[in-house]
N, C-alpha and C positions, 0 to 999 in steps of 0.2 A: 237720730238721722241729722246730718249736717245739710242745711239748706242755705244757699247763697242767693241774694237778691241783686238785681241790676236795674237801673233806671235808664231807659233808652228811647231813642226815636228811630234809629236805623233808617235814616233819610238821605241816601240809602245805606243798607248794610255794607260795610267795606272791610278791608284788611285790618284796619286799626281796631274795629269792633271785634274781629276774630281774635286779635291779640288780647284785647280786654277780657274776652270770654275765657281764653286759655289761661291767662294769669289768674283770673278769679277762681277757677277750679283748682289751680295749682296752689294758690295761697290759702284757700279755705278747706281743701280736700273735700269739697261738697259732693254729696250724692245727687242732689237736685239743684238745678239753677233755674231761677224764676226771673223773667224780665217783665217789668211793668212798662208799657209802651204807649206813647201818644197815638191817637187815631189818625183820621184823615187830615187833621190840621195839627201843626206842631207849635211848640211853646213860643217861638218868636213871631207867631202870627202869620205863618206861611202855610200854603197848601203842601201836603206831603207829596214828594216826587211820585210815589207809588202808593196805592191804597193800603190800608192797614192789614187786610187779609193777605196780600202778597208779601208784605214785609214780615208778618208773623210767620208765614210759611218758610220764608228764607231763614228766619231766626232758628226755627226748629231744625231745619236741615243743617244749620251751622253748629248745632249742639246744645242750644237752649232746650230745657225740658218743658217749660210752660211759659206762654206769653199771655200776660193779663193786660186788659185794657185800662189805660188811664183816661177816664171820661173827658169829653170835650170841655165840660165846665171847669175841670181842674187843669187840663193841659194848656188851655188858652188863658193863662193868668201869669202873674208876676212870678219871679224865681221863688219867692217865699211860699206862695200858695202851691205852685207846681211841686216843689220839693216836699212840702208837708204832706200833701195828699198822696203823692207817690210812695212816701215812706209809710203812711198809714195803711196803704194797700199791701205792701210787702210785710208789714207787721201782722196783718190779718192772715196772710199766707204763712205765718210762723217761720219767717226767715231768721237764721242765726247770725248771718253776716250780710253787710251791704258793701259792695265793692264799686268804687267810682274813680273816674279819672281826675287828675289835678295837674294844673300847670306847675305849681310850686312843689307839689307832692310832700308837703310838710303838715302832717296830720295834727300835730300839737299846735302849730300856729293857727290852722284853720279852726280847731276847736276853741282856741282862745277868742278868736273873732266871733265865732258862733255864740259864745257865752255872753257877749256884750249886747246891750239893749238897743243899739242904733238900728235904723231901718235900712236894710240892705237894698231895698227897691227904690229908695229916694235919696241919692247922695247929697243933693243940694240942701234939702230940708234938714238932713242929719247934721251937716256942717254948721248950719245956723244954730243948732242946739248946743254947740260948743265942744263937741268931742275933739280931742286933740291927741289921743293916744297914738303912738307911732304906728302900730299895726293898722289902726283905723285910717290914719293919714295915707299909709301905703295903699290901702284899699281904694281910697278916693283918687289916688294918684295913678290908678290903673295898673298897680303892681299885680293885681289878680285878674286872671283870664276868665272867660265865660264858664269854664268847668269849675274853677275855684269858687265863683259866685254861687253856682248851683250846689257845690259841695258844702258851702257854709249853710245854705238852706236845708240840706239833708241833715247836717250835724245839729242844727237847731231843733229840727223835728225829732231827731234821735234822742234828745234829752228826755223825751217821754217814754222811750223804750230802752232802758239800760240793758236789757237782755240781748240786744242786737249789737254786734261788734262792727264798727266801721273800719274799712281798709281802703287806703288810697293807692293808686298806681300812677306813675308819671304819664301825663299826656304829652307825647313827644311831638305831635304835629300842631301847627298853628291854625286855629279855626279861621282866622282872617286871611290866611294865605290862599289865593285862588289858583295856584299852579300845582302841577302834579310831581314836582321835583323831590318832595320829602319822601322818607321811607314809608310812612303811612299818611298819604294825603287825606285831608279832612273831607267830610261829606260835602261841605260847601265847595271845595276844590273839584270834587267829582261832579257835582251838579253844574258847576261853571263849565267844565270840560265837555260835559254832555250837551250843554246849550250851544257850545261852539263846535259841535260835531267832531270832537276828538275821541280817540279810542280809549275806553276806560276798562276794557276787559281784564287787565292785569291788576286792577285795584278793587274790584268788587266781585263777589260770587254771584250776584244777581244778574240774570240774563235778560237781554232784549229791552233794556231800560230806554233805549232810543225809540222804541216802538210804542211806548206807553204814552197816552195822551195827558201828560202831566199838566194839571191846571196851574195857573199863576195869576198874580194880581193884574198883570198887563191886560189879559183877556177879560178880566172881570171888572175892569175899571169903569167902563161905560155904564154898567148896571149900578155899581156903587156910587158913581157920580150922580146918576139919576136919583138914587135913594137920598143922598145927602142934600140935593137941591130941591126935591119935591116933597119930601116928608115934612109935615109940620114939626116945628122945633120941639113942641111939647111931646110929640111921639118919639123924636130922636132922644130926648132926655130920659125916656123910659128904658132905653137900651142899656144893658149892663156895660160898665166902664165908660159910659158917656157922662163923665163927672166934671165938675169945676169949669163948665163952659166950653169944654172941648168940642161940643157940637157946633158952636159958632165959629171956632177956629177951622174945623174941617169944612164947614160950609163955604167960608171965604176962600179956602185953598182950592176946593173943588170948582168953584165958580171961575177961578182964574186959570185953571189947569186942564188941559185936554188929553194928557197922557198920565199914566200912573207914575212914571219917573219924575215928571214935573211936579205932580201932586205930592209925592213922598218927600222930595227935596224941599218943597215949600213948607210942608207940614211939620217936619222935624225941627225942634227947637231945643234949647237947654232944658226946657220943661218936659217935652214930649220926645221920647226916643222913637226910632223906626219900629222897634218891637211893640212899644206901647200903642202907636198908631195902628199897626197891623192887627194887633189883638182886638182893638176896638172895632175895626172893620169886620173881623171874623164874627163877633157877636152881633153886629148889624146884619151881616149876610145871613146868619142863622136865625135872626130875630129873637135873640135870647135876652129877656128883659130882667130888669132889677127885681121886679115883683116875683118872677120865677125863681131867681136866685135867693131871695129872702125866704121863700117858702120851701126851698129844697131840703129834703130830709138827709140824715146821715147816710153816707154810702157804706153800707155794711155788707155788701155783696161783692164777690169776685167774679169778673166776667172773663173766662178764658177765650182767647182768639185762636189759639193753636196749642198743641201739646204733643209730646212724644208718648210712647207706650209707658215709659217710666213716669212721665209727668201725669198721665191719666190715673195711674195707681196712686200717686200722691194726692191728686184731687179727691179721689175716693176716700183716702185717709182723712183729709181735711173735713169732708162731709160727715164722716163718722164722729168727728170732734165738734160737730154742729156749726161748722163754718158754712155760710151760705154761698153756694156756687150757682151762677146763672148759666146753666147748660143750654138754655135756649132763650130766644129774644124776650118772650113774655115772663121769664123767670127773673129778669132784671127789674130793678125798681122803675116804676113807670115814668117818673120825672126824668130820670137819666136816659132811659131808652127813647123817650120822645125827642129829646134834644139830639141824641145820636142819630136818630132817623132824619131829623131836619139837617144835620150836618152832612149826612150821606147825600141827601138831595142837593144841597148846595155844592158839595164837592164835585158832583157829576153833572152839574147844570149845563156845561158847555160841551159835554162828551156826546158821542153818537148814541143811537138808540140801544145798541148791544151793550155798551159800557154802562149806560144809565141803568139798564136792567140788571147787569151783573152787580153793580155797587149797591143798589137798593135791595135786590134779592139777597145778597150776602148779609146785609145788615139784619134782615129778618130771619133767614134760615141759619145764619151763623157760620156755616162752612168751617167748623172747627177742624183744622188740619191735624191729622194724626200721622205720625211716622212710626 
């Protein structure tokens, strides 16, 4: 059986994703397509536009067979860790292929970079170590887009799984473009259009996105500012990603800034990117500590968020092969499920009572969508 894996966020699911899914099936002739997807928070340290259960449901309706969760502790990390853990999950699901988007769509070049030992998450530190290879220089010179950077992390992780074949497809839209003029506008462009009350119905199969109480850092900033200014420094230092004195930097910025826009503009430096700052705030919001992360056990369980009938049969086949499947909340590893529950609470913090109940109840009951 041919099984194809995708690494996604679907924030939101849009026409470009539908093209990616169609091409993945076409290029691999896969009988089963599995997507591993970030939860209520996404890799750049942002709140998902729509909760993970609604996005998983949309993915199944679009033709994905199984949506597996990428736990919060893996999703809210650097590209290297995000990619490694997503690939690990797809390997446990016994995928034969991984299909990903790429701005340059040159698999051999990406593989060459992936084989090098520089740190793709820290450009400046790597340059200090004296790397001067042309491909590396191009990497530092922004020749590679966000999807290429993730692709490099996937290819590095795939060095441990020679049985999985990577396939790249051209990413035709620009992630940084905020308008809807391209053939396949990016998720960012759709989120921006939604924020500006523009019609997005032609660009995404997901309905009623304008009615969803999408959380964002602007509405959470008062709470975050209070945490940064009133939590003892020693306790802040215990939070995961609060490294190298970043807590002092964030304290100073929070003290001087009364809106999130002011705060993020002041916080971002050559050392700290927007994503790095926001990921740190996510871990602060969920109170995910370094001690918890040091003690966390290997993630040897697959947690399906949704599946088709064909996907359900494949999950049963995996179980017969002694792959652990968390078909309900308590079947998941306790450390991971506890953090996911905290993330659900944080995500729904500013929502009304009905949405709070829906988000937290879904986390416990599962709501495995079946088509």
